[in-house]
C-alpha positions in Angstrom: 0.0 0.0 0.0 2.8 2.4 0.9 4.4 2.0 -2.6 1.1 2.9 -4.3 0.6 5.9 -2.1 4.2 7.0 -2.8 3.4 6.7 -6.5 0.3 8.9 -6.1 2.2 11.5 -4.1 5.0 11.6 -6.6 5.3 14.9 -8.6 5.5 12.7 -11.7 1.9 11.5 -11.1 -1.0 13.8 -12.0 -2.2 14.1 -8.4 1.3 14.8 -6.9 1.9 17.2 -9.7 -1.4 19.0 -9.1 -0.7 19.3 -5.4 2.8 20.7 -6.0 1.8 23.0 -8.8 -1.5 24.5 -7.5 -1.0 24.2 -3.7 2.8 24.1 -3.4 2.5 20.9 -1.3 4.7 17.9 -1.6 3.5 14.9 0.3 6.2 12.4 -0.7 8.8 12.2 2.1 7.0 14.6 4.4 5.4 14.2 7.8 2.0 15.4 6.5 2.3 12.7 3.7 2.9 10.1 6.4 -0.1 11.3 8.3 -2.4 11.2 5.4 -1.1 7.8 4.3 -1.7 6.5 7.8 -5.2 7.7 7.8 -5.9 6.1 4.4 -4.3 2.8 5.4 -5.6 2.5 9.0 -9.1 4.0 8.7 -10.5 0.5 8.0 -9.4 -0.5 11.5 -11.9 2.0 12.9 -14.9 0.4 11.0 -15.4 -2.7 13.1 -15.7 -1.0 16.6 -17.9 1.7 15.1 -20.1 -0.8 13.3 -20.4 -2.9 16.5 -21.4 0.2 18.5 -24.0 1.3 16.1 -25.5 -2.1 15.6 -25.8 -2.5 19.4 -28.0 0.6 19.7 -31.7 -0.1 20.0 -33.6 1.0 16.8 -36.0 2.8 19.1 -33.3 5.6 19.5 -33.5 6.3 15.8 -37.3 6.0 15.7 -37.8 8.3 18.6 -35.6 11.0 16.9 -37.6 10.6 13.7 -40.9 11.0 15.5 -39.5 14.4 16.7 -38.9 15.2 13.1 -35.1 15.1 13.3 -33.3 14.4 10.0 -31.1 11.4 9.6 -28.0 13.6 9.8 -29.1 15.3 13.0 -30.2 11.9 14.4 -26.7 10.5 13.6 -24.8 13.3 15.2 -27.0 14.2 18.2 -28.5 10.8 19.1 -26.5 7.9 17.7 -22.8 9.1 18.0 -23.2 10.3 21.7 -24.4 6.8 22.6 -21.4 5.0 21.2 -18.7 7.0 22.9 -17.0 3.8 24.1 -16.9 2.4 20.5 -15.5 5.7 19.2 -12.8 5.8 21.9 -11.9 2.2 21.2 -11.8 2.8 17.4 -9.6 5.8 17.6 -7.2 4.3 20.2 -6.9 1.0 18.4 -6.1 2.8 15.2 -3.6 5.1 16.9 -1.8 2.2 18.6 -1.7 0.3 15.3 -0.3 3.4 13.5 2.4 3.8 16.2 3.9 0.4 15.4 3.5 0.7 11.6 6.7 0.3 9.6 6.1 -0.4 5.9 3.9 2.5 4.9 5.8 5.0 7.1 9.2 3.9 5.6 7.9 3.9 2.1 6.0 7.2 2.1 8.2 9.1 4.6 11.6 7.7 4.1 13.9 7.9 7.1 14.9 11.5 7.4 16.1 12.4 10.9 14.1 15.1 12.6 11.6 15.1 9.7 10.0 11.7 9.1 11.7 9.4 11.5 9.2 7.6 13.8 9.6 5.2 16.7 9.3 2.0 14.6 11.9 3.2 12.1 14.2 4.3 15.0 14.0 0.7 16.4 14.9 -0.7 13.0 17.8 1.7 12.6 19.2 0.9 16.0 19.0 -2.9 15.3 20.7 -2.4 12.0 23.5 -0.5 13.8 23.6 -3.3 16.4 22.8 -0.9 19.2 20.4 -3.2 21.0 20.4 -1.2 24.2 18.9 1.9 22.5 16.6 -0.3 20.3 15.4 -1.9 23.5 14.7 1.5 25.1 12.7 2.6 22.0 10.8 -0.7 21.8 10.0 -0.6 25.5 8.8 3.0 25.3 6.6 2.1 22.3 5.3 -0.9 24.2 4.5 1.1 27.3 2.7 3.8 25.5 0.6 1.3 23.6 -0.1 -0.6 26.8 -1.1 2.6 28.7 -3.4 3.6 25.8 -5.1 0.1 25.9 -5.5 0.2 29.7 -7.1 3.7 29.4 -9.5 2.4 26.7 -10.6 -0.5 28.8 -10.9 1.7 31.9 -13.0 4.3 30.1 -15.2 1.6 28.5 -15.7 -0.2 31.8 -16.6 3.1 33.6 -19.1 4.0 30.9 -20.7 0.5 31.1 -21.0 0.8 34.9 -22.7 4.2 34.6 -25.3 2.7 32.3 -26.2 -0.1 34.8 
């Protein structure tokens, strides 16, 4: 996927050329390019938790909003979304944690430019290649701890919201 996104971002491609010519934006080998590529690649990981949250809602929520003459859009944003906060938090956090450990798309789209596009997973790879296992271990442990803390926070938030409903 990273290769194809890099091709699209390339100034030799019509899309990359248009971005560079009209908006003076170059996404290849830039942090914003990595960010957009990550959203494109990992947005599907958000679908399942959101779908589960929406399907768990009683249809009566929607029906009640419609009887009050709320449009489907208003119903979605003011009734349905607020009732799936746990699913939204889970979806965002799981996608974020998955992006943190991503290697292929980040390396392909962003390269490995120190202080520009170097991320934790690439830093670990670089340190292993240089046989600096101590520093690679520190990076990996930090990445693991951040991911673990995010997951603990998700479960804590979801459990507290479930306890409030009961």
